[in-house]
Steps between C-alpha positions, in 0.01 A plus 500: 500500500427632850220331679307701763467350842210506745331825585730725293358356180244782455738793537795394284612751241835388358660667201661263254691618195424309181619633164545849647139498621395509859259223588306535823332225694207449728426180683376313191597707198777682317420828327629801312187712437607839373252739345535822304206716611390836359203715605384860479318758711137572411457693176874451440552811714855621551468495880806287579764750386559678831805365686311476831232282336765277338689450825184421694379255234838325500486468879142366485580244228801378699288469815228304317757267343662431836162447667386249234841324471551619143823643365502835323778457243464816288275804531467804278235763564430733207264801501212298359579131561686251719731220384584225746685169491381288790570149622184351652428174679300213345218566749416835343346555157595798284153649548541475878844665480353787299198530728723537806761725335248740347245494782737547793726750323203717399355507850831551682627764256180707527530493880863611489502756215264795497296585192727781383685234298195427281395172663136397482334522841191278493589238241789269427818662378551223243317414178326161488728320257862390508760318291660183634760280338701210631875531479687207357840480339512871408491615862810720468347675196170571675672616820716738295192626312320575829804656662564738208142609424582864555783477242288332232587756230873435523662265250633253760147420622407141408182453304308236694234430239743482205708248697197291587373497140834401346 
């Protein structure tokens, strides 16, 4: 195992492959914290369908992830909800991740996009709740599910919940 030396101990982020998984390290821990996150706009409004809104949201989510040292693994923005697979650090709880993702993206998107796209001006773009699940051994299945959300009616789409229940 690699042992950090001196003052570089706080900033080490080494990727180690173990059983086809990528394990990351900080100065005193090893981690692989991947989350499947889903949330909706207020009132489940179909305000995310416009291509300009999708592109801007994608850019904002990537900026937030880079800023917070998270890794955005998969992202799929539907008309009325967002699916995301995100690798977070052990310092950040899931509720903090969602607070930052939803809060910053709502504020930044409303500044960038005018209200002709149906965005709410004076309140948060996002509904209060969200879905969060940790990703374990079925990571490839969940990543495929998120990636192919817009093709969910086709026969080659994996059924996430049937797989998890079996």
